[in-house]
N, C-alpha and C positions, 0 to 999 in steps of 0.2 A: 402191323401184321395181323391177319385173321386166319383162324383154323378153318380149313376146307373140309367138310365132312366126307366128301367123295374120294379125296386123295389121301387123306390123313397127313398131308404135307403142309407146307405153308405157302400161301401165295401173296403177291404184293398187291396191297390195297392203299388207296389215297382217302383216309378218312378226312373229313372236313368239319369236325365238331369243334365246340368252343375249347376242348381240351387238347386238341391236336397243335403241336408246337409250330411256330410260324415257319421254321426250317422246312418242316414236312409239307406245309402248305404250299411253300414256294419251289418245291422240288419240280422240275420240269416234267411235264405230262407226254411230251413228244420229243423226238431226237433233234428236231428243228429248233427247239427251245434252248438247247444246251449251248452255252457260250464259251469262247476262250479256248476251244480245243479244235481250232481249224486245221491244224497240221494233220490231225488223224481223221477228222470228219470231212474235210475237204476234198476236193476233186481227186487228188493222188493219195489221199490217206488210207492207211490200213483199214479202218473201219468202214470208210466209204467203199473200198474195194469188197468187202464182205457183203455190204448191203446190196451192192450192185449184182454179185454173183449169186445172191440169195443162199449163201452157206455160211454159217457161223461156226468157227473152230475155237478150240480152248484158248483163253487169254489170260495173261497176268497184267492187271492195271498197276503201274508203279507211279506215284506221285504224293506230293505233300497233301496234308489234310485240306479238305475244302475245295478240291480240284474237280470233283465230279465223278470220282470212280465208282461209287455206290449207284449213283443215278444212271450213269451210262450202262452199268451192268444190268440194272433192272430194266431199262428201256430197250436193251438189246434182247433179252428174254421175251419182252412183250412184242416186239417187232417181229420176231422169227416164231411167234405163236408157241413158245415152249412152255412146259410146266416150270415153274420157279421154285426152287428150294434155296432158302436163304439161311446162312449159318455165320455165326462169329466164331473165330477160332479161339477167342478168349474164353469162352464159356463151353465150347462143344466137346464131346468126348468121343471115344471110339465107338460106343454104343450109337451115339446120334449119328455118326457117319454110316454105320452099318445099316440102320434103319432106312436112311435116306437112299442108300444104294438099292436096297430091296424094293423099296417103293418105285424107284427109277425103272428097274428092270421089270417089275410087274406092268407098269404102264406102257413100257416099251413092247412088251409081249401081247398084253390083252388089248391095247387100244392104238398100238402104233404111234405112241406119242413121246416125243423127246423131252428130256429134262435138262434144264440149265441149273447148275449148282453154283450159286454166288457164296464165296467164302470171303468174309471180311477179315482183315488182319491175318491173312494166311501164313505169313511168316512166323506166327506163333505156334504153328504146328511143329512137332518134332520130327526127325528124319523118318521114324516108322510111319507115323500118320501121313506124312507127304507121300511115302512110298505106296500107301494104301489107296491112293487116287489112281495109280498107273493103270492097272487092268481095267478099270471101269472107264477110263478116258480112251484106252486102246480099242475096246470093243464097242465103243459108242454108246454105252449105258448113260453116261453123262456128258454134257459139254460143261467144262470148269471154266469159271470166271473167278479169278482170285483179285483181291485188292491188297496193297501193301505200301507202307511209306518206307520200307527198308529196301536197300539195294538187292534186287533178286540174285544177283551174282554171288552175294554172300549169304543171303538169308534162306535161299531156296536150293533144293537138291538139284543137281545137274540132270537127273533123269526126269524130274517133273518139268523143267525148262526145256528139254528137248521135245516135249509133247504138248508144249503151249507156247503161244507167240506173246512176247513181252512187249506192252504198249505203254509208252511214257505219257503221262498227263502233266502239262506244264502248269506252273503257278499261273493264276489268272492275272493278266495285265489290266491297266486301268481302263481302257475301252469297255472290256468285258465286265469288270466291276461296276462301271457307271451304268451299264445296262441293267445289271442285277439290282443296283440302287433304285433306279426308276420303276422297275417291277415290283420291288418291295414297298415302295411308296404307294404304289397303285393298289396293291394288296391291302395295305393298311388304310387306304382311302385318306392319306394324309400327305401333304407336302411339307417337307422338313424346313424349307426356306433356308438354305445355306448360302453363305457368300461363295464365291468361286474358290477362294483360298481355303475355306472351311471344307468344301466338298472334296477338294484335293487332298487335304489332311486326312479327311475320314477314309478315302479310298487307299492312302498310304498306310494307315493303320491296319487296314485289312490284310496287308502283307500277302496279297494273292490268294487268300482264302474266303471264299463265298459265305462259308457258315459264319465266319468271325464278323464279315461285313453286316449280314442280316440280323445277327444278335445286337450289333451296335445301333442299327437303324430301329429296331424294335425298341431299344432302351430309349433312344431320343423321342421317339413317338409318345412315350408315356410322360415325358416331362410337362409340368404345368408351367406355361410360359404366359407372362403377363400379357404381352402383345404378340399375337401370331404374324403381325405385319412387319416386325423387325427381324431381319435375317440374323441367324447364328453365324458368329465370326469364329475364326479359327482358335482364338483365345477362349472364347466360351465353350468351344467344343473340348479343348484340352480339360476343362474343369469336370465335364460329365463323363468323358471317355477315358478310362484308366488305361494307361499305355500298356499294350500287350507285348508279351515277350516276343522276341523274333523266332521264327521256326528253327529249331535246333535240337538235336540229340546228342548228348555228350558222348555216347558211345556208338552212333549210328553213322549212316553215310554222310550227312551234312558236316558233322564233326571233321571227318577225313577230308572231305572236300575243302573245307575252310583252312585247315592246317596246312594242306597242300598249297592252297592259294598264297598263304602266308610265306611258306618257303620259296615259292617260285617268284613271288614279287620281291622279296628280299634279295634273291639270287639276280633277278633283273635289274636291281638297283632302282627300284621304284617304291620310295619311302611312302608316297602318298597312298598308293594301292595297298601296301602292306599294313599302313595303319588303319585303312577302312576295314580290312578283314580281321585285323587283331581286335578292333573295337567291337565289330559284330560278335565275336566270340565271347568277349567280355560281357557285352550287354545281354547275352544269351544265358550267361551263368557259367561259362567255362572257369575252371580253376586257373587263375593267373599263374600258379606255380607250373602247370602243365606247360603253359606258353614259354616260361622261363626255361624249362628244361630243353624244349624244342630249339629255342633260340641259342642256347649255349651250344647244343649239338651243331647248329647251323655255323657258329662262330668257328668251330674246328674244322667242320667238313667242308664248308663253302668259302670262308675267308682265309683259314688256315694261317700259314706263315706270310701271307701277302700283307697281313696286319696283325701281328701277335697282341696288339693292344685290344683287338675286338674281344677276346675271350675274357680278358680281365674286366673290361667295362660290363660285359654281359654278366659275368658271376657277381661282380659289385652290384649291379642293379637287381639281381635275384636276391641277394643278401639284404639289400635296402627293402625290398618288398617284404621279405620275411620279418623285419623289424617294424615296419610301418603298417603293413596290411593294406586292406583296400578301404576307400579308394585312393588314399594318399600315395601308396607304394606303387600304384600302376604307373605313375608318371615316370618312374625309374625304368620300368619295362619299356615304355613308349620311347625313351630317350636312347635306350640300347638298340631298339629296332631301328630307329633312325640312323644311328651310327653304323649298324651292320648293312643297312641298305646302301650307304654311300662309301662304304670301305672298299678297298680293292680286293678282288675275288681270286682265289686260288684253291682248287681241289688237289693239289699236288701230294699233299700229306695223306689225302683219302685214297688217291690212286695208288700212291706207294705201299700203303697198307694192304690193299687188295692184291697188288703184284707180289708182295712178300708172303701172303697167305697162300696164293697160288703155287709159289716156289716151295714153300713149307710142305704143302700136300704133295707136291710132285716128287720132291727129293726124299721124302720120308725122314727117317731117324738117322740121318748122317752125323757122326760125332764131330764137335769141333776140333780143330787142329790141336795136337798135344801142346803146342807152344803156349796156348792160352789156358791150359787147364791148371789148376792149382795142386801142387804136390803136398797134399796133406799128410801123407804117411811115407815111410821109407819105401814101402812096394811101390808107390805111386812114382817116387823118385827114380828108383829102378827101371820103371816103365817109361821114363823120360818125360813125364808130365813136367810141363813149364820150361823145358829145355830149349833154350834159344830165345826166350821171350825177352823183348827189350822194353824196359820200363820208360814209357813216352816222356815223363817228366824229367828224366836223367839226360835226355838228348838236348842238344844246343838250342832248338827252337820248339821243343815239346811235341815232336812229331816223329815217330819212328818209321812210318811207312810200310808197316807189316800188313800182310794179307790175312784177314781173320775169317774167311769163309771155310768151310770144310775142304779137306784136301782133295776129296773126290768131286768137287763142285766148282766150276768155273765162276769167276766174279760176276755178280749180277748188279744191275742198276735199277733200283726201285724208285728212288726219289729223283724227280726230274722237275726242278724249279723253273718257274717262268719269269718273264721280264715284266713283273708288275709288283708295285709296292716294295714292301720289305723284302720280298723273294729275289729282287735283283741283287741285293747284298748276299743272300743265301746262295745264289747261283755263283757269285764271284768266289765264295768260300769254298764251295763244292769243286769248282773248277781248280782252284788252288791246290785243295789236297788230292784231287784225282791226278793231277800233273805230277805232284811230289810222289805219290804212291807209284805211278807208272815208271818214273824215273828210278825209283828204288828197286822196282822189280827187274829193271834192265841191268842195274848195278849188280844186284844180287846174282844174276844169272851169268 
């Protein structure tokens, strides 16, 4: 960035000195050079539509690092011949924003020139700061382009989202990364001489991030190799390129996406897919005990009484991990996950809990029948607490058949077992007691 004396703002420049980082030199200079985002730049894409109409509206770019959010924002400002103000929400203050709005308004009034405000990491702004954009977007003082790696639904104010279009930038796929690799080699004037397997490994390690790939290529170009004629193999490459962590935010969108995937693959009895997502989380630094907690919840919520052993096995796996730690204890969690995936599934207990909660909220504070209330004092005895209660253990087969619901409430059925796993047995038991209770009610009447 360089200071523009006339505007007192900041304009985008592409310095090409020996101090300029390679990533900056490699930044596309035209929209046609941007690769990997065909969905938005292609024929039916939202950006293509704006380019065709000749009108740019406020946008929020949402995507992982290295997908081209900043580059696309800068190129759009350039294409539409707008003044560009660049801001990072990490360092910016309210004073910075106020000065930008004042400059934008002055240029709009004096020179009839529009301003594009690009805000990197826009999710870092608090609610009040986000609300500060609203009047300036509405009156056309600025066209806002925000970039974020966080889910805008959670990270940004609804009022701001209603005034800006969210555009999703996807992680770059191998063909796009391969194109960037060739461009980087050309910019460095050096052929890395990779075997096909090594090149594939290099692109995989980039994990959809152009910036990560360019840094790796730059590192490889600096290696002193005895023979430039001998291609680098995958094994050679592993020595020079330290494995990067997978894209992950332990409290962000990717965290919730992956744990959702774990739950749904376990529920769908797909152990292989579940293990893939679990290992992705573990390799990204997720706390294994968080996974253990979620798996134990799954054992009760989705397996339930179809297989009562599932909860025991999961809890034992958790305790095993607590004693062994990583990485040895992780095999216990993996074992439990496989068991959960192939266990018979039932959410009958979960549904019963929800139904009982709804009934408790609906009927309010109805007192239990006096029959089952303890008569702890003489007054309570005089009020007939406990009168008529039959001690089940004193009956011939340990079942009295009494109705325990409040007198003002009809019997309810919350738990409805299914014909799977151990719940087949539970269904038989329930049917037996329901029939006995019904017969007892007829007899008492």
